[in-house]
C-alpha beads as a LAMMPS data file, in Angstrom:
LAMMPS data file: protein, C-alpha beads

384 atoms
383 bonds

1 atom types
1 bond types

-500.0 500.0 xlo xhi
-500.0 500.0 ylo yhi
-500.0 500.0 zlo zhi

Masses

1 110.0

Atoms # bond

1 1 1 260.397 390.974 -404.571
2 1 1 263.968 392.014 -405.332
3 1 1 263.748 394.749 -402.699
4 1 1 262.510 392.204 -400.185
5 1 1 265.668 390.199 -400.773
6 1 1 267.895 393.231 -400.217
7 1 1 266.012 394.260 -397.088
8 1 1 264.978 391.075 -395.235
9 1 1 261.681 392.237 -393.789
10 1 1 258.549 390.105 -393.611
11 1 1 255.438 391.163 -395.492
12 1 1 253.428 391.317 -392.274
13 1 1 255.724 394.016 -390.894
14 1 1 255.180 396.172 -393.974
15 1 1 251.400 396.061 -393.783
16 1 1 251.403 398.530 -390.918
17 1 1 253.011 401.122 -393.209
18 1 1 250.364 400.928 -395.941
19 1 1 249.535 404.640 -395.430
20 1 1 252.896 405.606 -396.978
21 1 1 253.795 405.910 -400.661
22 1 1 257.594 405.909 -400.368
23 1 1 258.343 402.189 -400.610
24 1 1 262.116 402.664 -400.708
25 1 1 262.086 404.617 -397.462
26 1 1 259.834 402.030 -395.836
27 1 1 262.364 399.350 -396.654
28 1 1 265.276 401.396 -395.300
29 1 1 263.453 402.139 -392.060
30 1 1 262.281 398.563 -391.645
31 1 1 265.795 397.312 -392.247
32 1 1 266.899 399.280 -389.169
33 1 1 263.715 398.702 -387.130
34 1 1 261.963 395.555 -388.423
35 1 1 259.500 395.435 -385.520
36 1 1 259.207 399.107 -384.593
37 1 1 256.402 399.698 -382.117
38 1 1 257.870 402.482 -379.997
39 1 1 259.154 405.949 -380.922
40 1 1 260.902 408.314 -378.527
41 1 1 260.829 411.840 -379.920
42 1 1 263.105 414.503 -378.462
43 1 1 261.059 417.649 -379.017
44 1 1 263.776 419.964 -377.678
45 1 1 267.042 420.026 -375.773
46 1 1 265.921 423.177 -373.945
47 1 1 264.748 423.135 -370.337
48 1 1 263.017 425.750 -368.213
49 1 1 264.696 424.563 -364.993
50 1 1 268.312 424.448 -363.827
51 1 1 268.446 421.331 -361.674
52 1 1 271.660 421.060 -359.694
53 1 1 272.498 417.566 -360.983
54 1 1 271.352 417.922 -364.602
55 1 1 273.137 415.513 -366.954
56 1 1 272.236 417.335 -370.182
57 1 1 275.442 418.783 -371.606
58 1 1 274.193 420.068 -374.961
59 1 1 271.363 422.450 -374.098
60 1 1 270.400 424.839 -376.883
61 1 1 267.390 426.692 -378.251
62 1 1 266.403 423.940 -380.686
63 1 1 262.712 422.997 -380.757
64 1 1 260.948 420.530 -383.039
65 1 1 258.599 422.380 -385.411
66 1 1 255.047 421.173 -386.122
67 1 1 256.027 420.497 -389.770
68 1 1 258.961 418.346 -388.662
69 1 1 256.757 416.504 -386.183
70 1 1 254.161 415.776 -388.844
71 1 1 256.800 414.540 -391.273
72 1 1 258.277 412.230 -388.645
73 1 1 255.037 410.624 -387.489
74 1 1 253.935 410.023 -391.079
75 1 1 257.198 408.192 -391.707
76 1 1 257.412 406.023 -388.612
77 1 1 253.877 405.154 -387.510
78 1 1 253.067 401.464 -387.854
79 1 1 249.794 399.760 -387.094
80 1 1 250.908 396.840 -384.940
81 1 1 247.610 395.054 -385.463
82 1 1 247.414 394.385 -381.723
83 1 1 244.866 396.542 -379.858
84 1 1 246.533 395.745 -376.520
85 1 1 249.958 396.869 -377.752
86 1 1 249.478 399.653 -380.287
87 1 1 252.267 401.896 -381.532
88 1 1 253.645 404.047 -378.698
89 1 1 254.993 407.566 -379.122
90 1 1 256.841 409.060 -376.149
91 1 1 258.300 412.532 -375.730
92 1 1 261.620 413.435 -374.154
93 1 1 263.898 416.441 -373.793
94 1 1 265.182 418.752 -372.344
95 1 1 261.700 419.534 -371.184
96 1 1 259.427 418.090 -373.892
97 1 1 256.462 420.346 -373.098
98 1 1 258.471 423.284 -374.429
99 1 1 257.793 421.591 -377.768
100 1 1 254.074 421.204 -377.103
101 1 1 253.061 422.472 -380.557
102 1 1 254.992 419.599 -382.133
103 1 1 253.447 417.110 -379.698
104 1 1 249.980 418.502 -380.405
105 1 1 250.531 418.145 -384.168
106 1 1 251.342 414.454 -383.725
107 1 1 248.325 413.851 -381.489
108 1 1 246.056 415.617 -383.972
109 1 1 247.389 413.543 -386.885
110 1 1 246.890 410.262 -385.024
111 1 1 243.428 411.219 -383.757
112 1 1 242.158 412.635 -387.062
113 1 1 243.243 409.484 -388.907
114 1 1 241.849 407.152 -386.227
115 1 1 245.251 405.512 -385.747
116 1 1 245.554 403.528 -382.497
117 1 1 248.416 404.587 -380.231
118 1 1 249.743 404.915 -376.718
119 1 1 251.635 407.973 -375.553
120 1 1 253.868 409.168 -372.767
121 1 1 256.316 411.872 -371.759
122 1 1 259.193 412.370 -369.337
123 1 1 258.512 415.831 -367.929
124 1 1 259.054 418.147 -364.986
125 1 1 255.348 419.104 -365.471
126 1 1 255.899 422.761 -364.665
127 1 1 254.478 423.749 -368.077
128 1 1 251.377 421.569 -367.846
129 1 1 248.219 423.296 -369.129
130 1 1 244.553 422.357 -369.243
131 1 1 244.897 421.813 -373.003
132 1 1 247.655 419.239 -372.481
133 1 1 245.587 417.515 -369.788
134 1 1 242.643 417.286 -372.202
135 1 1 244.794 415.579 -374.828
136 1 1 246.349 413.171 -372.342
137 1 1 243.138 412.157 -370.617
138 1 1 241.577 411.273 -373.968
139 1 1 244.496 409.031 -374.951
140 1 1 246.140 405.928 -373.505
141 1 1 248.751 407.952 -371.609
142 1 1 251.477 407.235 -369.062
143 1 1 253.680 410.037 -367.727
144 1 1 257.090 409.948 -366.057
145 1 1 257.097 412.911 -363.686
146 1 1 260.291 414.295 -362.200
147 1 1 259.879 414.863 -358.474
148 1 1 262.524 414.307 -355.803
149 1 1 260.446 414.226 -352.632
150 1 1 259.003 416.760 -350.235
151 1 1 259.086 420.510 -350.835
152 1 1 262.435 421.078 -349.091
153 1 1 264.201 418.319 -351.043
154 1 1 262.593 419.051 -354.389
155 1 1 263.055 422.816 -354.272
156 1 1 266.707 422.450 -353.305
157 1 1 267.356 420.215 -356.316
158 1 1 264.928 421.454 -358.944
159 1 1 264.775 425.249 -359.101
160 1 1 262.063 425.832 -356.457
161 1 1 259.476 424.142 -358.652
162 1 1 257.688 421.974 -356.069
163 1 1 254.430 423.942 -355.935
164 1 1 253.959 423.804 -359.709
165 1 1 254.796 420.102 -359.845
166 1 1 252.434 419.326 -356.961
167 1 1 249.592 421.172 -358.713
168 1 1 250.340 419.288 -361.933
169 1 1 250.337 415.879 -360.227
170 1 1 247.026 416.739 -358.569
171 1 1 245.644 417.503 -362.046
172 1 1 246.873 414.171 -363.375
173 1 1 245.210 412.353 -360.483
174 1 1 241.980 414.332 -360.890
175 1 1 241.833 413.321 -364.553
176 1 1 242.880 409.695 -364.005
177 1 1 246.087 410.098 -365.995
178 1 1 248.545 407.491 -364.688
179 1 1 252.103 408.484 -363.893
180 1 1 255.284 407.294 -362.249
181 1 1 257.462 409.444 -360.002
182 1 1 261.060 409.607 -361.148
183 1 1 263.287 410.646 -358.230
184 1 1 266.953 411.593 -358.461
185 1 1 268.974 410.657 -355.384
186 1 1 271.554 413.387 -354.841
187 1 1 274.375 413.138 -352.323
188 1 1 272.506 415.425 -349.899
189 1 1 269.322 413.344 -350.101
190 1 1 270.634 409.855 -349.349
191 1 1 269.815 409.946 -345.640
192 1 1 266.222 411.083 -346.361
193 1 1 265.411 408.745 -349.238
194 1 1 262.826 406.656 -347.392
195 1 1 260.933 409.674 -346.057
196 1 1 260.836 411.198 -349.554
197 1 1 259.583 407.943 -351.089
198 1 1 256.905 407.663 -348.419
199 1 1 255.905 411.303 -348.958
200 1 1 255.467 410.875 -352.727
201 1 1 253.471 407.680 -352.268
202 1 1 251.120 409.128 -349.673
203 1 1 250.790 412.736 -350.897
204 1 1 250.315 411.959 -354.595
205 1 1 249.084 408.349 -354.454
206 1 1 252.006 407.431 -356.705
207 1 1 251.765 403.765 -357.639
208 1 1 255.188 403.544 -359.231
209 1 1 258.252 405.301 -357.811
210 1 1 261.693 405.143 -359.399
211 1 1 264.540 406.518 -357.254
212 1 1 267.727 406.705 -359.320
213 1 1 271.199 407.759 -358.317
214 1 1 272.547 411.110 -359.478
215 1 1 274.821 410.262 -362.432
216 1 1 277.421 412.753 -361.155
217 1 1 278.106 410.631 -358.075
218 1 1 281.262 408.564 -358.642
219 1 1 281.404 406.832 -355.277
220 1 1 278.738 406.394 -352.571
221 1 1 280.472 407.687 -349.461
222 1 1 277.298 407.160 -347.425
223 1 1 276.907 403.528 -348.538
224 1 1 275.637 402.171 -345.220
225 1 1 273.205 405.076 -344.847
226 1 1 271.803 404.510 -348.330
227 1 1 271.580 400.751 -347.805
228 1 1 269.632 401.318 -344.582
229 1 1 267.236 403.611 -346.470
230 1 1 266.564 400.908 -349.048
231 1 1 265.822 398.339 -346.340
232 1 1 263.269 400.791 -344.916
233 1 1 261.780 401.137 -348.395
234 1 1 261.621 397.333 -348.674
235 1 1 259.752 397.060 -345.368
236 1 1 257.380 399.828 -346.459
237 1 1 256.770 398.018 -349.756
238 1 1 255.983 394.761 -347.920
239 1 1 253.644 396.554 -345.491
240 1 1 251.631 398.027 -348.362
241 1 1 251.590 394.929 -350.539
242 1 1 248.182 393.710 -349.371
243 1 1 246.434 397.098 -349.357
244 1 1 248.035 398.662 -352.449
245 1 1 248.844 395.891 -354.913
246 1 1 249.780 398.357 -357.668
247 1 1 252.513 400.001 -355.595
248 1 1 255.975 399.184 -356.985
249 1 1 259.442 400.521 -357.691
250 1 1 259.607 399.806 -361.392
251 1 1 262.920 399.309 -363.115
252 1 1 265.107 400.029 -360.091
253 1 1 263.794 397.277 -357.812
254 1 1 260.517 395.580 -358.694
255 1 1 261.775 394.192 -361.996
256 1 1 264.394 392.192 -360.083
257 1 1 261.970 390.424 -357.727
258 1 1 261.404 387.435 -360.028
259 1 1 265.113 386.906 -360.690
260 1 1 267.011 383.842 -359.601
261 1 1 269.941 385.571 -357.909
262 1 1 271.974 382.360 -357.937
263 1 1 272.243 382.486 -361.728
264 1 1 274.676 384.657 -363.629
265 1 1 273.429 384.615 -367.205
266 1 1 275.280 386.485 -369.892
267 1 1 272.840 389.234 -370.852
268 1 1 272.888 390.268 -374.497
269 1 1 272.627 394.007 -373.893
270 1 1 272.134 396.538 -371.122
271 1 1 269.127 398.404 -372.600
272 1 1 267.123 398.905 -375.811
273 1 1 270.281 400.364 -377.404
274 1 1 270.359 398.960 -380.939
275 1 1 266.827 397.595 -380.577
276 1 1 264.716 396.538 -383.558
277 1 1 261.584 397.852 -381.858
278 1 1 262.430 401.317 -380.478
279 1 1 263.519 404.308 -382.525
280 1 1 264.802 407.572 -381.034
281 1 1 264.462 410.725 -383.145
282 1 1 265.894 414.138 -382.394
283 1 1 264.116 417.511 -382.740
284 1 1 265.353 417.901 -386.368
285 1 1 264.563 414.382 -387.576
286 1 1 267.968 412.842 -386.885
287 1 1 267.731 409.189 -385.851
288 1 1 270.007 408.559 -382.853
289 1 1 270.862 405.597 -380.653
290 1 1 269.130 406.833 -377.496
291 1 1 268.527 410.105 -375.610
292 1 1 271.933 409.726 -373.938
293 1 1 273.704 410.047 -377.288
294 1 1 273.827 413.814 -376.662
295 1 1 276.775 413.183 -374.372
296 1 1 278.868 411.411 -376.954
297 1 1 278.644 413.457 -380.109
298 1 1 282.272 414.581 -379.838
299 1 1 283.469 411.026 -379.276
300 1 1 281.412 408.825 -381.554
301 1 1 278.923 409.594 -384.286
302 1 1 275.678 407.953 -383.153
303 1 1 273.569 409.567 -385.861
304 1 1 271.885 407.007 -388.138
305 1 1 270.876 409.681 -390.635
306 1 1 267.843 411.942 -390.958
307 1 1 264.423 410.375 -391.241
308 1 1 263.048 413.285 -393.276
309 1 1 265.858 413.082 -395.829
310 1 1 265.595 409.312 -396.413
311 1 1 269.329 408.824 -395.838
312 1 1 269.303 406.246 -393.046
313 1 1 272.569 404.392 -392.451
314 1 1 272.651 401.147 -390.418
315 1 1 276.398 401.153 -389.711
316 1 1 276.352 403.133 -386.407
317 1 1 273.611 400.829 -385.119
318 1 1 275.632 397.729 -385.912
319 1 1 278.642 399.370 -384.270
320 1 1 276.817 399.955 -380.994
321 1 1 275.401 396.408 -380.978
322 1 1 278.919 395.072 -381.470
323 1 1 280.171 396.987 -378.434
324 1 1 277.276 395.755 -376.333
325 1 1 277.918 392.137 -377.197
326 1 1 281.708 392.169 -377.016
327 1 1 282.813 394.585 -374.325
328 1 1 280.188 395.418 -371.750
329 1 1 281.864 393.755 -368.772
330 1 1 285.242 394.642 -367.252
331 1 1 287.703 392.315 -365.561
332 1 1 286.447 393.505 -362.182
333 1 1 283.019 392.076 -363.071
334 1 1 284.212 388.466 -363.357
335 1 1 283.419 387.471 -359.775
336 1 1 280.654 389.981 -359.030
337 1 1 277.463 388.431 -357.658
338 1 1 275.394 391.011 -359.560
339 1 1 276.738 390.079 -362.992
340 1 1 274.056 388.724 -365.283
341 1 1 271.183 389.143 -362.837
342 1 1 270.910 392.593 -361.226
343 1 1 273.501 394.087 -363.579
344 1 1 273.225 393.832 -367.362
345 1 1 276.615 395.353 -367.992
346 1 1 278.059 398.699 -368.954
347 1 1 276.577 401.207 -371.367
348 1 1 279.192 402.067 -373.983
349 1 1 277.891 405.629 -374.250
350 1 1 278.420 406.206 -370.538
351 1 1 281.946 404.870 -370.705
352 1 1 283.083 407.189 -373.463
353 1 1 281.147 410.126 -372.002
354 1 1 283.174 409.680 -368.806
355 1 1 286.355 409.448 -370.911
356 1 1 287.112 405.998 -369.513
357 1 1 288.990 403.381 -371.509
358 1 1 287.802 400.296 -369.624
359 1 1 284.324 398.885 -369.234
360 1 1 282.856 398.317 -365.788
361 1 1 280.392 400.741 -364.262
362 1 1 281.435 403.618 -362.022
363 1 1 281.943 402.595 -358.422
364 1 1 278.698 404.310 -357.429
365 1 1 276.587 402.228 -359.810
366 1 1 278.344 399.026 -358.782
367 1 1 277.604 399.910 -355.158
368 1 1 273.978 400.620 -356.058
369 1 1 273.657 397.208 -357.714
370 1 1 275.081 395.579 -354.573
371 1 1 272.375 397.289 -352.523
372 1 1 269.681 396.158 -354.967
373 1 1 270.976 392.595 -354.741
374 1 1 270.746 392.479 -350.946
375 1 1 267.378 394.237 -350.777
376 1 1 265.838 392.059 -353.501
377 1 1 267.033 388.949 -351.685
378 1 1 265.536 390.334 -348.469
379 1 1 262.134 390.900 -350.136
380 1 1 262.205 387.517 -351.850
381 1 1 262.820 385.778 -348.523
382 1 1 260.028 387.754 -346.881
383 1 1 257.562 386.694 -349.585
384 1 1 258.316 382.966 -349.331

Bonds

1 1 1 2
2 1 2 3
3 1 3 4
4 1 4 5
5 1 5 6
6 1 6 7
7 1 7 8
8 1 8 9
9 1 9 10
10 1 10 11
11 1 11 12
12 1 12 13
13 1 13 14
14 1 14 15
15 1 15 16
16 1 16 17
17 1 17 18
18 1 18 19
19 1 19 20
20 1 20 21
21 1 21 22
22 1 22 23
23 1 23 24
24 1 24 25
25 1 25 26
26 1 26 27
27 1 27 28
28 1 28 29
29 1 29 30
30 1 30 31
31 1 31 32
32 1 32 33
33 1 33 34
34 1 34 35
35 1 35 36
36 1 36 37
37 1 37 38
38 1 38 39
39 1 39 40
40 1 40 41
41 1 41 42
42 1 42 43
43 1 43 44
44 1 44 45
45 1 45 46
46 1 46 47
47 1 47 48
48 1 48 49
49 1 49 50
50 1 50 51
51 1 51 52
52 1 52 53
53 1 53 54
54 1 54 55
55 1 55 56
56 1 56 57
57 1 57 58
58 1 58 59
59 1 59 60
60 1 60 61
61 1 61 62
62 1 62 63
63 1 63 64
64 1 64 65
65 1 65 66
66 1 66 67
67 1 67 68
68 1 68 69
69 1 69 70
70 1 70 71
71 1 71 72
72 1 72 73
73 1 73 74
74 1 74 75
75 1 75 76
76 1 76 77
77 1 77 78
78 1 78 79
79 1 79 80
80 1 80 81
81 1 81 82
82 1 82 83
83 1 83 84
84 1 84 85
85 1 85 86
86 1 86 87
87 1 87 88
88 1 88 89
89 1 89 90
90 1 90 91
91 1 91 92
92 1 92 93
93 1 93 94
94 1 94 95
95 1 95 96
96 1 96 97
97 1 97 98
98 1 98 99
99 1 99 100
100 1 100 101
101 1 101 102
102 1 102 103
103 1 103 104
104 1 104 105
105 1 105 106
106 1 106 107
107 1 107 108
108 1 108 109
109 1 109 110
110 1 110 111
111 1 111 112
112 1 112 113
113 1 113 114
114 1 114 115
115 1 115 116
116 1 116 117
117 1 117 118
118 1 118 119
119 1 119 120
120 1 120 121
121 1 121 122
122 1 122 123
123 1 123 124
124 1 124 125
125 1 125 126
126 1 126 127
127 1 127 128
128 1 128 129
129 1 129 130
130 1 130 131
131 1 131 132
132 1 132 133
133 1 133 134
134 1 134 135
135 1 135 136
136 1 136 137
137 1 137 138
138 1 138 139
139 1 139 140
140 1 140 141
141 1 141 142
142 1 142 143
143 1 143 144
144 1 144 145
145 1 145 146
146 1 146 147
147 1 147 148
148 1 148 149
149 1 149 150
150 1 150 151
151 1 151 152
152 1 152 153
153 1 153 154
154 1 154 155
155 1 155 156
156 1 156 157
157 1 157 158
158 1 158 159
159 1 159 160
160 1 160 161
161 1 161 162
162 1 162 163
163 1 163 164
164 1 164 165
165 1 165 166
166 1 166 167
167 1 167 168
168 1 168 169
169 1 169 170
170 1 170 171
171 1 171 172
172 1 172 173
173 1 173 174
174 1 174 175
175 1 175 176
176 1 176 177
177 1 177 178
178 1 178 179
179 1 179 180
180 1 180 181
181 1 181 182
182 1 182 183
183 1 183 184
184 1 184 185
185 1 185 186
186 1 186 187
187 1 187 188
188 1 188 189
189 1 189 190
190 1 190 191
191 1 191 192
192 1 192 193
193 1 193 194
194 1 194 195
195 1 195 196
196 1 196 197
197 1 197 198
198 1 198 199
199 1 199 200
200 1 200 201
201 1 201 202
202 1 202 203
203 1 203 204
204 1 204 205
205 1 205 206
206 1 206 207
207 1 207 208
208 1 208 209
209 1 209 210
210 1 210 211
211 1 211 212
212 1 212 213
213 1 213 214
214 1 214 215
215 1 215 216
216 1 216 217
217 1 217 218
218 1 218 219
219 1 219 220
220 1 220 221
221 1 221 222
222 1 222 223
223 1 223 224
224 1 224 225
225 1 225 226
226 1 226 227
227 1 227 228
228 1 228 229
229 1 229 230
230 1 230 231
231 1 231 232
232 1 232 233
233 1 233 234
234 1 234 235
235 1 235 236
236 1 236 237
237 1 237 238
238 1 238 239
239 1 239 240
240 1 240 241
241 1 241 242
242 1 242 243
243 1 243 244
244 1 244 245
245 1 245 246
246 1 246 247
247 1 247 248
248 1 248 249
249 1 249 250
250 1 250 251
251 1 251 252
252 1 252 253
253 1 253 254
254 1 254 255
255 1 255 256
256 1 256 257
257 1 257 258
258 1 258 259
259 1 259 260
260 1 260 261
261 1 261 262
262 1 262 263
263 1 263 264
264 1 264 265
265 1 265 266
266 1 266 267
267 1 267 268
268 1 268 269
269 1 269 270
270 1 270 271
271 1 271 272
272 1 272 273
273 1 273 274
274 1 274 275
275 1 275 276
276 1 276 277
277 1 277 278
278 1 278 279
279 1 279 280
280 1 280 281
281 1 281 282
282 1 282 283
283 1 283 284
284 1 284 285
285 1 285 286
286 1 286 287
287 1 287 288
288 1 288 289
289 1 289 290
290 1 290 291
291 1 291 292
292 1 292 293
293 1 293 294
294 1 294 295
295 1 295 296
296 1 296 297
297 1 297 298
298 1 298 299
299 1 299 300
300 1 300 301
301 1 301 302
302 1 302 303
303 1 303 304
304 1 304 305
305 1 305 306
306 1 306 307
307 1 307 308
308 1 308 309
309 1 309 310
310 1 310 311
311 1 311 312
312 1 312 313
313 1 313 314
314 1 314 315
315 1 315 316
316 1 316 317
317 1 317 318
318 1 318 319
319 1 319 320
320 1 320 321
321 1 321 322
322 1 322 323
323 1 323 324
324 1 324 325
325 1 325 326
326 1 326 327
327 1 327 328
328 1 328 329
329 1 329 330
330 1 330 331
331 1 331 332
332 1 332 333
333 1 333 334
334 1 334 335
335 1 335 336
336 1 336 337
337 1 337 338
338 1 338 339
339 1 339 340
340 1 340 341
341 1 341 342
342 1 342 343
343 1 343 344
344 1 344 345
345 1 345 346
346 1 346 347
347 1 347 348
348 1 348 349
349 1 349 350
350 1 350 351
351 1 351 352
352 1 352 353
353 1 353 354
354 1 354 355
355 1 355 356
356 1 356 357
357 1 357 358
358 1 358 359
359 1 359 360
360 1 360 361
361 1 361 362
362 1 362 363
363 1 363 364
364 1 364 365
365 1 365 366
366 1 366 367
367 1 367 368
368 1 368 369
369 1 369 370
370 1 370 371
371 1 371 372
372 1 372 373
373 1 373 374
374 1 374 375
375 1 375 376
376 1 376 377
377 1 377 378
378 1 378 379
379 1 379 380
380 1 380 381
381 1 381 382
382 1 382 383
383 1 383 384
């Protein structure tokens, strides 16, 4: 009872951790993540490709070991008690499949103990094997696959890997493993965006496509070209709405369609950064703010401690929440039509990674939000 006072966590939240013996650790973890239902595990910061726009700045030879993976999942798994929304474990990198042995260890532990879960991975899929497919098809799985478009576009950007990725996506489809296509829009690809979206939808029957701007682009010089591409995508989306109701553009467009663009609410935060529900754990057991925290390790310590050493510290989490709440908009945002609807504000990590001293997204991302605003309004009007 005294511990419950120190760590204000409800009894119902602790019941999901009844498989653990370390009550003190449970309380520490639950103090940081009182409603944890989602774990993102970074199995490695290695990658087998050399994509021309890669944002990973701290590549190394580090890989999560099976013993580390087992220790982590034993610590963090929680039975949510909701069969529709069980605990989710997702894998990230680098290329997470390089750490397949660690992933396999976690799957085996969950399966052997009959623990309900969902799983996912953000992967280039070039290392996909039949064994991995067997695990994924027998679980509630959703994959984010990196593919930039047709063979010419993809091979130019992603180390001539199109053929392997195409084979892998065909395997996912053949085994009914759902996926989304995560595209990176490079400067050279802006004028072909629509054709690449259409290709991915038709060639791979991709139901969810997420085109995102290359983070290295500071200013969209081809703004009108890119805007025209998005209007073509909007028309294509509307044309397919009746025949392919599952087709959507996820977080970059579809999530805005229900917004009232006349309102400018003050959003509390730009992402799950500092969330009570999602934990991000590095290959060695370090608890970090999010996968992007790699970029900022020389600027700001975003390590909450190591989950295997029971030394979790809430202070960095509170620090990042404070920045989100107090300083995520710049002066230039005051009269922006995207503020509080399309745009949820600046990510503090991105600001310090770019060595900027003022909040307010890079010009390119502001321009992208302006395009989203116009295209969303166009689709909303068409659906009235």
